[in-house]
C-alpha positions as CSV (number, residue, x, y, z in Angstrom):
1,M,74.9,-69.1,-60.2
2,T,71.2,-68.7,-59.9
3,D,69.3,-65.5,-60.6
4,T,68.5,-65.3,-56.9
5,Q,72.1,-65.5,-55.9
6,A,73.1,-62.9,-58.5
7,T,70.4,-60.6,-57.3
8,Q,71.5,-61.1,-53.7
9,Q,75.1,-60.3,-54.6
10,I,73.9,-57.1,-56.4
11,L,71.8,-56.0,-53.4
12,E,74.6,-56.8,-50.9
13,R,77.2,-54.8,-52.9
14,K,74.8,-51.9,-53.1
15,L,74.1,-52.1,-49.4
16,A,77.8,-52.1,-48.6
17,E,78.2,-49.0,-50.7
18,L,75.3,-47.2,-49.1
19,L,76.4,-48.1,-45.6
20,E,79.9,-46.7,-46.4
21,R,78.3,-43.5,-47.8
22,A,76.0,-43.2,-44.7
23,S,79.0,-43.5,-42.4
24,G,80.8,-40.7,-44.4
25,I,77.8,-38.5,-44.1
26,E,77.6,-39.0,-40.4
27,D,81.3,-38.2,-40.0
28,V,80.8,-34.9,-41.9
29,L,77.7,-33.9,-40.0
30,S,79.2,-34.7,-36.6
31,D,82.1,-32.2,-37.3
32,R,81.8,-29.3,-34.8
33,G,82.5,-26.6,-37.4
34,D,84.6,-23.5,-37.4
35,S,84.8,-20.7,-34.9
36,D,84.2,-18.1,-37.6
37,W,80.4,-17.4,-37.8
38,E,80.5,-16.7,-41.5
39,E,82.2,-20.0,-42.2
40,N,79.8,-21.7,-39.9
41,A,76.8,-20.3,-41.9
42,V,78.2,-21.7,-45.1
43,E,78.9,-25.1,-43.5
44,M,75.4,-25.2,-42.0
45,E,74.0,-24.8,-45.5
46,A,76.1,-27.6,-46.8
47,D,75.1,-29.7,-43.8
48,E,71.5,-29.3,-44.6
49,A,72.1,-30.6,-48.1
50,M,74.2,-33.4,-46.7
51,A,71.5,-34.4,-44.3
52,A,69.0,-34.6,-47.1
53,V,71.4,-36.9,-49.0
54,G,71.7,-38.9,-45.8
55,D,68.0,-39.3,-45.5
56,V,67.7,-40.6,-49.1
57,T,70.6,-43.0,-48.3
58,K,68.9,-44.3,-45.2
59,K,65.7,-45.0,-47.2
60,E,67.7,-46.9,-49.9
61,I,69.4,-48.9,-47.2
62,Q,66.0,-49.8,-45.7
63,E,64.6,-50.8,-49.1
64,I,67.6,-53.0,-49.9
65,R,67.4,-54.7,-46.5
66,L,63.7,-55.4,-47.1
67,A,64.5,-56.8,-50.6
68,L,67.1,-59.1,-49.1
69,S,64.5,-60.2,-46.5
70,R,62.0,-60.9,-49.3
71,L,64.7,-62.9,-51.1
72,S,65.3,-65.1,-48.1
73,S,61.6,-65.6,-47.5
74,G,60.9,-66.5,-51.1
75,T,58.6,-63.5,-51.7
76,Y,61.0,-61.5,-53.8
77,G,59.6,-60.5,-57.2
78,V,56.0,-60.4,-55.9
79,C,54.3,-57.0,-55.6
80,V,53.6,-56.3,-51.9
81,T,50.5,-54.3,-52.9
82,C,48.6,-56.5,-55.4
83,G,50.4,-59.8,-55.0
84,K,51.1,-60.2,-58.7
85,P,54.6,-60.9,-60.1
86,I,56.9,-57.9,-60.8
87,A,58.2,-57.8,-64.3
88,P,61.7,-59.1,-64.7
89,E,62.7,-55.9,-66.5
90,R,61.6,-53.8,-63.6
91,L,63.5,-56.0,-61.1
92,S,66.5,-55.7,-63.3
93,E,66.4,-51.9,-63.3
94,L,65.2,-51.6,-59.7
95,P,66.4,-54.7,-57.8
96,S,65.1,-53.4,-54.5
97,T,61.6,-52.6,-55.7
98,S,58.7,-54.0,-53.8
99,T,55.9,-53.1,-56.2
100,C,54.9,-53.8,-59.8
101,S,54.7,-50.9,-62.4
102,R,51.0,-50.7,-62.0
103,C,51.1,-50.3,-58.2
104,A,54.2,-48.0,-58.1
């Protein structure tokens, strides 16, 4: 297996996990709530926190999809800001990164 294939598998696994998480968050947030106003107040607070997690999850999904696109176009591992190669260590730690350490 090539490094590109391994990276693609890692990104696709992470994408599947995030899509599942996003679906769960949407299910929780679409719940109508309780008829008790005090209980609803507590649930609304939890929903706000859940929505913030959902926003982060959506951003990660977008970053992974862009990384997969760069993989298929042959531009993966090249900084989108300066055009220089991204260090392999950085890509290993952050496989969806689009920038080198200097530009991050």
